[in-house]
C-alpha positions in Angstrom: -4.9 -58.9 72.6 -6.1 -56.6 75.3 -8.4 -58.1 78.1 -11.6 -56.5 76.8 -11.0 -57.5 73.1 -10.4 -61.0 74.3 -13.8 -61.2 76.0 -15.2 -59.9 72.8 -13.6 -62.4 70.8 -14.6 -65.3 72.9 -18.2 -64.1 72.7 -17.8 -64.1 68.9 -16.3 -67.7 68.8 -19.7 -68.9 70.4 -21.6 -67.0 67.8 -19.7 -68.3 64.8 -19.1 -72.0 65.9 -20.9 -73.1 62.7 -18.8 -71.3 60.3 -15.7 -73.3 60.4 -17.4 -76.4 59.1 -17.2 -79.8 60.3 -13.5 -80.0 60.4 -13.0 -77.0 62.5 -15.8 -78.2 65.1 -14.2 -81.7 65.3 -10.9 -80.1 66.0 -12.2 -77.9 68.5 -14.2 -80.5 70.2 -11.3 -82.9 70.5 -8.9 -80.5 72.1 -9.5 -81.4 75.8 -8.5 -85.0 75.1 -5.6 -84.5 72.8 -4.3 -81.2 73.9 -0.5 -80.6 74.0 1.6 -77.6 74.3 0.1 -75.0 72.0 -3.4 -76.1 72.8 -5.6 -75.0 75.6 -6.4 -77.9 78.3 -8.7 -77.5 81.3 -6.5 -78.8 84.1 -9.3 -78.5 86.5 -10.4 -81.9 85.2 -6.9 -83.4 85.6 -6.0 -86.0 88.1 -4.7 -84.2 91.5 -1.5 -86.2 91.3 -1.1 -84.7 87.5 -1.7 -81.1 88.8 1.3 -81.8 91.4 3.5 -83.8 89.4 3.1 -82.3 86.0 1.4 -78.9 86.0 2.9 -77.4 89.1 6.7 -77.8 87.8 5.5 -76.6 84.3 4.0 -73.5 85.8 7.1 -72.5 87.8 9.3 -73.1 84.9 6.8 -71.0 82.6 6.8 -68.5 85.2 10.6 -68.1 85.5 11.0 -68.1 81.8 8.5 -65.5 81.1 9.8 -63.3 83.9 13.3 -63.6 82.1 12.0 -62.9 78.5 10.0 -59.8 79.9 13.1 -58.4 81.3 15.1 -58.8 78.4 12.3 -57.2 76.2 12.1 -54.3 78.6 16.0 -53.8 78.5 16.0 -54.1 74.8 13.1 -51.6 74.3 15.5 -49.1 75.8 15.4 -45.7 77.7 12.6 -44.2 75.5 10.1 -46.8 76.5 11.2 -47.1 80.1 8.6 -45.0 81.6 5.5 -46.6 80.1 7.0 -50.1 80.8 8.1 -49.6 84.4 6.5 -52.1 86.7 5.1 -54.3 83.9 4.7 -57.9 85.2 3.6 -61.2 83.7 1.7 -63.8 85.5 1.0 -67.6 84.4 -2.7 -68.6 84.5 -5.0 -71.4 83.2 -8.1 -70.0 81.8 -8.6 -70.4 78.1 -7.0 -66.8 77.5 -3.8 -67.8 75.2 -2.1 -64.4 76.1 -3.6 -61.1 76.9 -2.6 -57.7 78.4 -4.1 -55.2 80.7 -2.2 -52.0 79.6 -3.8 -49.8 82.2 -2.3 -52.1 85.1 0.8 -53.0 83.0 0.1 -56.7 83.2 0.3 -59.6 81.0 -1.3 -63.0 81.7 -0.4 -66.0 79.7 -1.9 -69.4 79.7 0.0 -72.3 81.2 -1.4 -75.1 79.0 -0.8 -73.3 75.7 2.7 -72.0 76.4 4.3 -74.4 78.6 6.8 -75.6 76.0 6.7 -72.8 73.6 9.9 -72.3 71.5 11.8 -69.2 72.5 10.7 -67.5 69.2 7.1 -67.9 70.0 7.2 -67.0 73.6 9.2 -64.0 72.8 7.1 -62.6 70.1 3.8 -63.4 72.0 5.2 -61.4 75.2 6.5 -58.6 73.1 3.1 -58.2 71.4 1.5 -57.9 74.8 4.1 -55.5 75.8 3.5 -53.4 72.8 -0.2 -52.9 73.9 1.3 -51.6 77.4 4.2 -49.5 75.8 1.6 -47.8 73.1 -0.9 -47.1 75.8 -3.8 -49.1 74.3 -6.1 -48.3 77.2 -9.4 -47.1 75.3 -12.2 -49.2 76.7 -14.4 -49.0 73.6 -12.1 -48.6 70.5 -13.8 -48.7 67.2 -13.1 -52.1 65.3 -10.9 -49.9 63.1 -8.8 -48.7 66.0 -8.8 -52.1 67.5 -7.2 -53.6 64.2 -4.7 -50.9 64.1 -3.8 -51.2 67.7 -3.1 -55.0 67.2 -1.0 -54.2 64.1 1.1 -51.6 65.8 1.7 -54.0 68.8 2.9 -56.5 66.0 5.3 -54.0 65.0 6.7 -53.2 68.3 7.2 -57.0 68.7 8.9 -57.3 65.3 11.4 -54.5 66.2 12.3 -55.9 69.7 12.5 -59.6 68.2 14.7 -58.5 65.5 16.8 -56.5 68.1 17.3 -59.8 69.9 18.4 -61.8 66.8 15.2 -63.3 65.8 14.1 -63.1 62.1 10.8 -65.3 62.6 8.4 -66.6 65.1 5.9 -69.3 64.5 3.1 -68.2 66.6 0.0 -69.0 64.7 1.5 -72.1 63.7 2.4 -73.1 67.1 -1.1 -72.1 68.8 -3.1 -73.8 66.1 -1.7 -77.0 65.3 -4.9 -78.6 63.8 -6.0 -77.5 60.4 -9.4 -77.3 61.4 -8.8 -75.0 64.2 -6.5 -72.9 62.1 -9.2 -72.3 59.7 -11.8 -71.6 62.3 -9.6 -68.9 63.6 -9.1 -67.6 60.0 -12.9 -67.4 59.6 -13.3 -65.6 63.0 -10.5 -62.8 61.9 -12.3 -62.4 58.4 -15.7 -61.2 60.0 -16.4 -57.6 59.5 -16.9 -57.0 63.3 -13.5 -58.9 64.2 -11.3 -57.0 66.4 -8.1 -58.4 65.0 -6.7 -58.1 61.4 -6.5 -61.6 59.7 -3.5 -63.8 59.9 -2.6 -63.0 56.4 -2.6 -59.4 57.0 -0.4 -59.6 60.1 2.0 -62.0 58.3 2.4 -59.7 55.3 3.1 -56.7 57.4 5.7 -58.4 59.4 7.3 -59.7 56.1 7.4 -56.1 54.8 9.7 -55.5 58.0 12.0 -58.6 57.3 10.4 -60.8 59.8 8.6 -63.9 59.1 5.5 -64.5 61.3 4.1 -68.2 60.8 4.1 -68.5 57.3 4.0 -72.0 56.0 3.5 -74.7 58.5 0.0 -76.4 58.0 -0.4 -74.9 54.4 3.0 -76.3 53.4 2.1 -79.7 54.8 -1.3 -79.6 52.7 0.4 -78.8 49.6 2.8 -81.6 50.2 0.3 -84.1 50.7 -1.6 -83.1 48.0 1.4 -83.4 45.7 2.3 -86.9 47.1 -1.3 -88.1 46.6 
């Protein structure tokens, strides 16, 4: 997700809060008190001791891990992508952004509270996707909705190629980022809107599957099916 698109999506979330229903609203409203890895948490409200003892070490560890993943991805991309990726950097932040890229400045920012304990496949795909925006030169300030969706798919394709080259055949990104059923449904509602800058999760998962890559299929849906069966 490019920085401009992220701001647009945040505004859209405010407008569409009622669309997800009571379950989605409850899930989003409870995030601050129950947040774990994969969920945003406002650490400005944390006890100062927690910031020093818990979040500072997590930030350092995640920054080191992200630097290593980014370097590995750039090496894996190879000589043909060396020029557009030269000087690309990544920084760990905490500002409700999940992960986003600034292609013009070849910079990726990633949220500490969401990704501090992300599995290797999730972290690698997420960074590879943003690296795709940089490599592919997605710097248009005002792309059309159709172009923005295409850019997201192209960034997914770039990430799939790199992840497969590194030996990954799946990445549970959406499952990791939206652990609550209500929140997952809420995000699906956002992506299904006509003016969404992003394709739907189903479209992205289907496209990845065509390339022999499993992108977050299952998880919550499988658990719901199991609980229904057991009931």
